[in-house]
N, C-alpha and C positions, 0 to 999 in steps of 0.2 A: 504494500500500500504506500503510495507516494505521500509526500509531506502535505500537499493540498488536501488530498483525500482524508488523511489523518486529522487535520485541523477541522474540516467540515464535519466528519463523522463524530469527532469529539464534541463539537458544539451541538450537533443534533441530539446525540445520545445523552448528553449531560443537561439538556434543557428541561425545564418543568412544563413550559407552555410555549408552543411555537405558532406563529402566524405565518402562513404560506401565502404568497402573493404571486399573481401572474399578470399577463398583459390584457389591455383592453381588447374588445371583440375576440374573446377566447376561442381558440380552435382546439382540435383534438389533442395536440401536443401540449398546449398550455394547460388544459384540464387534466390530461393523463399524468403529466409530471407532477402537478399540484396535488391531485387527489391520491395518486400513487404514493407520494411521500407522506401525505397525511395518514393513509391507512397503515403504512409501515410504522410510523411513529406511534400511532394509537395501539398497534399490536404489541408495542413495547411499553405500554402504560404511560406514554408521554402525551399530554394533552396537546392537540394540534387542530387548528382550524384553517380553512382556505378562504381567502378574501377574493371574490370575483367582482371586478370593477364594472362590468356591463352585463346585461341580460345574457343568459346562455343561449346558444343556438338551439332551436327546437329539438334537433336530433339528439342532443345531450341532456335535455331537461329531466328525463326520468332516470338517467344514468348517474348524473352528478347531483347529489342531494346533500343537504345539511351544510351549506356554505354561508359565509357572511357576505353582505353587500357593503358598499361604501358608507351607507348610513349607519352600519354597525361598527365601523372603524373607530368611532369615538371611544370605544372601550379598549384601548390599546395598552393601558397601564399594566394589565396582568401578564403580558407576554414578556418572556425573557430572551426570546430569539425571534428574529424576523428573517424569513427566507424568500428571496425572489427567484422564481424559476421561469425559464423561457421568456425573459423580458430584457430588452437591450437598453432601455433608457427610462428616465423618470416620467416622461410624458406618456409613454405606453403603459407604465405601471398603473396610472389612473386611480390612485388611491386618495385623491383629493387633498384638501388642505390639512387634514388630520395627520396624514402620513406622507409628508413631503420627503423627497430624496435626501435633502439636507438633514432632516430629522433622523431618517433611517441611518445615515452614515455615522451619526453620533451614538447609535445604539449597537447592540449585538446583532449584526446584520451580515448575512451571507447571500451570495448570488451564484446560481448555476445556470449557464446559458450557452447556446450554440450559435449566437448571432455575431457576425463580424461587426466590429465597431461598437461593441458594448461600452456604454458610458456611465453605467451605474456607479462604478468605483466603490463597490462595497469593500469594507475592511478585510473581508475574507471572501474570495471569489474564485470560481473555476469557470473559465471561459474557453470553450473549445469549438472554434468555427468550423472545424472539419467533421464534427460529430453530426450524425444524421438527424438527431432530435434531442431536445432537452430530456424527454422521457428516457431515451437511451442513456444519457448521462446519469440521470438519477438512478436508473436500474444498475448501471455499472458501479456507481458509488455504493449502493446498498448491497450489491452482491459482494463487493470487496470486504464487507464486514464479516462475512461468513455466517451471518444471521439469516434465519428463514424469512423469505418474502411470501406472505400469505397470498391466497388466490385473489382476494379483492385488490390488493396492491398490484399484483402481477397483471391483472386484467386492465386496470387503469394505465399502467406503464406500457403494456402492449398496444393499447388503443393509441397512445401518443406516438409510438414508434411506427405503427401502421399508417397513421395519418400523414406524418411528415415524410415517410418514404414512399407514399403512394402504394401501399401494400407491397413494398420491396421492389417497386418498378422504377423509381426515380434514380437519377444519377448519383444521389448522395448515399445510396445503399451500398455498403461494402461488407466484407466478410465479418467485421466486428459487429455489425447490426444483426446479422444472422446468429452469431455466437451468443450475444446477449439475449436476443429473443428466445433462443432455444433453452436458455436457463430459466426463463420465466414460466412457471407452471401454476 
């Protein structure tokens, strides 16, 4: 496990309550990486919530449930870790005035993203523009712990990988995408 993985894993597994955030107009990867991480943390008895800044696309409305909206973001005081996944900048984060990027940078804040030109500048970040999706990155990170990824988390992560690779048809699909996907059960 490399140093960045160790630091992110340490922060995630030592947190008491995590707020996971993603980008405006969420797609399958944004939702898959967020909800997959949430389910993994909850399976470890770590309180975790997902903040979704915009309404869900209808196709995900029954699949992704139990999330917070920006109007709920006013209750941020109880969180000891903030995690941005699949989001390249503060404007796309869309968390409003309550959770500005400047405020997040002063808190325990991590970022996991695959977009080139990520400008969140989180104190702890893993940016990998060659990765096929943020869900792939989250899955790779969680698999590196050696801890079990339950079927709920695996399903969300696989959804994100499938979305951003076009069901393994897009040019961003490489051998690593297949290897990680094969480990999600």
